[in-house]
C-alpha positions in Angstrom: -42.8 -52.5 -38.4 -43.4 -53.5 -35.1 -40.3 -56.2 -33.8 -41.3 -58.5 -31.1 -39.2 -58.3 -27.9 -38.2 -62.0 -28.9 -37.1 -60.3 -32.4 -35.1 -57.5 -30.8 -33.6 -60.4 -28.8 -32.7 -62.7 -31.2 -31.3 -59.3 -33.1 -29.3 -58.2 -30.6 -27.6 -61.6 -29.9 -26.7 -61.8 -33.8 -25.2 -58.6 -33.7 -23.2 -59.7 -30.8 -21.8 -62.7 -32.2 -21.3 -61.0 -35.6 -19.3 -58.1 -34.1 -17.2 -60.5 -32.0 -16.5 -62.9 -35.3 -15.6 -59.9 -37.0 -13.2 -57.9 -34.8 -11.4 -61.3 -32.6 -12.5 -64.4 -34.1 -9.7 -67.0 -35.5 -11.8 -67.4 -38.4 -12.3 -64.0 -39.8 -8.7 -63.3 -39.8 -8.5 -63.1 -43.2 -11.0 -60.1 -43.2 -8.9 -58.2 -40.7 -5.3 -58.9 -41.9 -5.2 -56.5 -44.9 -6.1 -53.5 -43.0 -3.5 -54.2 -40.0 0.0 -54.4 -39.7 1.5 -56.9 -37.3 3.7 -55.0 -34.3 5.8 -57.0 -32.2 7.2 -55.6 -28.9 8.8 -57.1 -25.6 7.1 -56.4 -22.1 8.4 -56.1 -18.9 9.0 -59.4 -18.3 10.8 -60.2 -21.7 8.0 -61.8 -23.2 7.4 -60.5 -26.7 3.5 -58.9 -27.9 1.6 -58.9 -31.0 0.0 -55.0 -31.5 -2.1 -55.1 -34.7 -1.6 -51.5 -36.3 -4.2 -50.2 -38.5 -2.2 -49.7 -42.3 -2.0 -47.0 -43.9 -4.2 -45.4 -46.8 -7.5 -43.7 -46.2 -9.3 -46.9 -46.8 -7.4 -49.6 -45.2 -6.7 -46.7 -42.1 -10.1 -46.1 -42.0 -11.5 -50.3 -42.4 -8.6 -50.9 -39.8 -9.5 -48.7 -37.2 -13.1 -50.0 -37.2 -12.5 -53.4 -37.2 -10.2 -52.3 -34.1 -13.0 -51.0 -32.7 -16.1 -53.5 -30.6 -18.0 -50.8 -29.8 -17.9 -49.2 -33.7 -17.7 -52.1 -35.6 -20.8 -53.3 -33.5 -22.6 -50.4 -34.5 -22.3 -51.2 -37.9 -23.0 -55.2 -37.3 -26.2 -54.0 -36.0 -27.3 -51.5 -38.6 -26.4 -54.4 -41.3 -28.2 -57.0 -39.2 -31.2 -54.9 -38.6 -31.6 -53.4 -42.2 -31.5 -57.2 -43.5 -34.3 -58.6 -41.5 -36.1 -55.4 -41.9 -36.1 -55.3 -45.5 -35.8 -59.5 -46.0 -37.1 -61.0 -43.0 -37.9 -64.6 -44.3 -34.3 -64.9 -45.6 -32.5 -63.4 -42.7 -34.6 -64.9 -40.0 -32.2 -68.7 -40.3 -29.3 -66.6 -40.2 -30.3 -64.4 -37.2 -31.0 -66.7 -35.2 -28.3 -69.0 -35.8 -26.1 -66.3 -34.3 -28.0 -65.9 -31.9 -27.6 -69.2 -30.5 -23.9 -68.6 -31.1 -24.0 -65.6 -29.1 -25.8 -67.5 -26.2 -23.3 -70.3 -26.7 -20.6 -67.7 -26.6 -21.6 -66.1 -22.8 -22.2 -69.0 -21.4 -19.0 -70.3 -22.1 -17.7 -67.3 -20.8 -19.3 -67.8 -17.8 -18.1 -71.2 -17.4 -14.6 -70.3 -18.2 -14.6 -67.5 -15.6 -16.4 -69.9 -12.7 -13.5 -72.8 -13.0 
């Protein structure tokens, strides 16, 4: 199957956004919570910092490690999105387009915040 440059860009941006959604966003915290324990530490300035440590157990630890690694989650997100698009392009395209547009918006917001 041939994939155009535009399709590749959409798939890439969708993968970027899905990865950020899974690893960082508050809305998907409920997905991450079962796989992490919270550890509170006080830094050198006396401020409390929360660290998320993958839980014990084979499956919970594996998924916790996966979700704590942006690059690891990115590989699996890219694989899932690519397979979804290759298997069912008609159904996948609207979903991927929404994620891609959200990915562009996230990049733009990050750039604007850094400029201000």
